C-alpha positions as CSV (number, residue, x, y, z in Angstrom):
1,M,95.5,77.0,94.1
2,S,93.3,80.0,94.8
3,A,91.8,78.3,97.8
4,Q,95.3,77.8,99.3
5,I,96.3,81.4,98.7
6,H,93.1,82.6,100.4
7,K,93.7,80.1,103.3
8,Q,97.0,81.9,104.0
9,A,95.1,85.1,104.5
10,A,92.3,83.3,106.4
11,A,92.5,85.3,109.7
12,R,90.5,88.1,108.0
13,L,88.3,85.9,105.8
14,R,85.8,84.8,108.5
15,G,82.3,85.8,107.3
16,G,81.6,87.1,103.9
17,F,84.4,88.3,101.6
18,R,84.9,88.7,97.9
19,G,88.1,88.0,96.1
20,E,89.8,87.7,92.8
21,T,93.0,85.8,92.2
22,L,94.8,86.0,88.9
23,C,97.7,83.7,88.1
24,S,99.9,83.5,85.1
25,G,102.7,81.1,84.1
26,R,105.4,81.0,81.5
27,V,105.7,78.0,79.2
28,A,108.4,77.4,76.6
29,G,107.4,76.8,73.0
30,G,104.2,79.0,72.9
31,Q,102.0,76.3,74.6
32,T,98.6,77.6,75.7
33,V,98.3,77.9,79.4
34,S,95.0,77.1,81.1
35,S,93.8,76.5,84.7
36,T,94.7,72.8,84.3
37,T,98.2,73.3,82.9
38,E,100.8,71.8,85.2
39,L,103.6,74.3,85.8
40,D,106.4,74.3,88.4
41,R,105.8,78.0,89.1
42,W,103.0,80.6,88.8
43,H,102.9,84.3,89.5
44,C,99.7,85.4,91.2
45,T,98.0,88.6,92.2
46,L,95.2,88.7,94.8
47,E,92.6,91.2,95.8
48,L,90.2,90.6,98.7
49,G,87.5,92.8,100.1
50,G,84.8,92.6,102.6
51,A,83.4,93.8,105.9
52,R,86.7,93.0,107.8
53,F,88.8,95.0,105.3
54,P,88.8,98.8,105.6
55,S,90.2,98.8,102.0
56,P,90.9,96.0,99.6
57,C,93.8,93.7,100.5
58,K,96.1,93.4,97.5
59,A,99.0,91.0,97.4
60,E,101.4,89.4,94.9
61,A,103.1,86.0,95.2
62,N,105.0,83.3,93.4
63,V,103.4,80.0,93.8
64,F,105.5,76.8,93.5
65,A,104.4,73.2,92.9
66,T,105.3,70.7,95.6
67,D,105.6,66.9,95.7
68,Q,102.2,66.6,97.3
69,A,99.1,66.7,95.1
70,H,97.0,69.8,95.5
71,R,99.6,71.5,97.7
72,V,101.6,74.5,96.8
73,R,104.3,76.6,98.4
74,I,103.6,80.4,98.4
75,E,106.4,83.0,98.4
76,W,104.7,86.4,99.2
77,L,106.4,89.2,97.3
78,A,104.3,92.1,98.4
79,E,101.1,92.8,100.3
80,S,99.2,95.9,101.2
81,R,98.9,96.8,104.9
82,F,95.2,95.9,104.7
83,C,96.1,92.2,104.3
84,R,97.4,92.0,107.9
């Protein structure tokens, strides 16, 4: 999921970059959520930095499961001007 999120911002990622993507989900019944938990929707925050970014790119998105394995749909909610 992180790789697909980074791929959407790929125009600025050529060369070296560092990034952190944090995603959280909501599950009924108090089930423990891990990176392998299958959910229909995740909420993610992203921060990327590197030589091509004058300041860190910060973004927030909802990530939805699709019918295709290892493919997600990303709905960007907010992004800093440094992501463009």
